[in-house]
C-alpha positions in Angstrom: 8.3 -21.3 13.9 8.0 -17.5 13.1 11.4 -17.9 11.5 10.4 -20.7 9.2 7.2 -18.6 8.2 9.5 -15.7 7.4 11.9 -17.8 5.4 8.8 -19.3 3.5 7.4 -15.9 2.6 11.0 -14.6 1.4 11.4 -17.6 -0.9 7.9 -17.3 -2.4 8.9 -13.6 -3.1 12.1 -15.1 -4.6 10.4 -17.4 -6.8 7.7 -15.3 -8.0 8.2 -15.1 -11.9 10.1 -18.4 -12.4 6.7 -19.5 -13.9 7.7 -20.3 -17.5 10.0 -22.2 -19.6 13.3 -20.2 -20.5 12.0 -18.3 -23.5 14.1 -15.0 -24.2 10.9 -13.0 -24.9 8.6 -14.3 -22.2 8.6 -12.0 -19.2 8.0 -14.1 -16.0 7.8 -11.6 -13.2 6.6 -7.9 -13.9 8.2 -5.5 -11.8 5.7 -3.6 -9.6 3.6 -4.0 -6.3 2.5 -7.5 -5.4 0.0 -8.6 -2.8 0.6 -11.9 -0.9 -1.7 -13.9 1.6 -0.5 -17.0 3.3 -3.0 -19.6 5.0 -2.5 -22.5 7.0 -5.6 -24.8 7.5 -7.6 -22.4 5.7 -6.9 -19.4 8.1 -4.9 -16.4 7.1 -1.7 -16.2 8.8 -0.1 -13.5 7.0 -1.0 -10.9 4.3 1.3 -8.2 2.9 2.8 -6.5 -0.2 6.2 -6.3 -1.4 7.5 -4.0 -4.3 9.7 -5.9 -6.8 12.1 -3.6 -8.7 13.3 -4.1 -12.3 16.4 -5.6 -10.8 14.2 -8.2 -8.8 12.6 -8.9 -12.0 15.9 -9.6 -14.0 17.0 -12.1 -11.2 13.5 -14.0 -11.3 13.4 -13.8 -15.0 16.8 -15.4 -15.4 17.9 -19.1 -16.1 17.6 -22.2 -13.6 21.2 -21.4 -12.5 20.2 -17.8 -11.7 17.2 -18.8 -9.9 19.3 -21.3 -7.9 21.8 -18.9 -7.0 19.3 -16.4 -6.0 17.5 -18.9 -3.8 20.8 -20.0 -2.2 21.7 -16.5 -1.4 18.6 -15.9 0.4 18.5 -19.2 1.9 22.0 -18.9 3.4 20.7 -16.2 5.7 18.3 -19.0 7.3 20.9 -21.6 7.3 19.3 -23.6 4.4 20.8 -25.2 1.4 18.9 -25.9 -1.7 19.0 -29.7 -2.4 16.8 -29.8 -5.6 15.1 -27.2 -8.0 13.1 -27.9 -11.0 11.6 -25.3 -13.4 9.0 -27.0 -15.8 6.3 -25.2 -17.7 4.5 -22.5 -15.2 5.8 -24.7 -12.2 8.8 -23.9 -10.0 9.5 -26.8 -7.1 12.2 -27.2 -4.7 13.5 -28.8 -1.6 15.7 -27.2 0.9 17.4 -28.6 4.1 17.7 -26.2 7.0 19.1 -25.9 10.5 20.9 -28.7 12.1 20.4 -31.0 15.2 17.0 -30.7 16.8 16.4 -27.6 14.6 16.9 -29.6 11.4 13.8 -29.3 8.9 13.1 -29.8 5.2 11.2 -27.2 3.2 9.4 -28.5 0.1 7.6 -26.0 -2.2 5.8 -25.9 -5.6 5.0 -22.8 -6.9 2.6 -22.3 -10.2 2.5 -18.9 -12.1 -0.2 -17.4 -14.6 0.6 -14.1 -15.6 0.4 -11.6 -12.7 -0.8 -14.4 -10.1 1.1 -17.0 -8.2 0.0 -19.8 -5.9 2.7 -21.7 -3.8 2.3 -24.5 -1.4 5.1 -25.2 1.1 5.5 -28.0 3.3 7.9 -27.5 6.5 9.1 -31.1 8.1 11.2 -31.6 11.2 11.5 -34.1 13.9 8.4 -33.0 15.6 6.4 -30.9 13.3 4.9 -30.8 9.9 3.3 -27.7 8.7 1.9 -27.0 5.2 1.0 -23.3 3.9 -0.5 -22.1 0.7 0.4 -18.5 -0.4 -1.4 -16.7 -3.0 -0.3 -13.7 -4.8 -1.0 -11.1 -7.5 0.3 -8.1 -8.9 -1.8 -5.0 -7.9 0.2 -2.3 -10.0 3.2 -0.1 -9.8 5.1 0.3 -6.8 4.3 3.4 -4.7 
């Protein structure tokens, strides 16, 4: 189960900033230090920070194809394949299939972005499990 949570947190980080229609002058992800908290059943299960560089921002602020390519590259490390990705307004949603055999599971997520904040709900469904987590994050300033 920890691999699933690690993958989910990485994906939330990868999705930060895919929050708006593809407008050239609109900044989706601002480089800097972001604090994220993930909850399950109302209880915090993970809290941490991540420094997003200017390069991270360029990837996240790209078009839908760039975002899909970024997600597929990060998911490949966890044996996942993006099956569906939608960017509409300030919401990004996707479905990914991961693993095989008894370890097969599906990740479904929807993230909403509002300036320097993000909220993501992710559901993991497998043959014998179903978990939903919510991650909330905000930019706290410049990277150290």
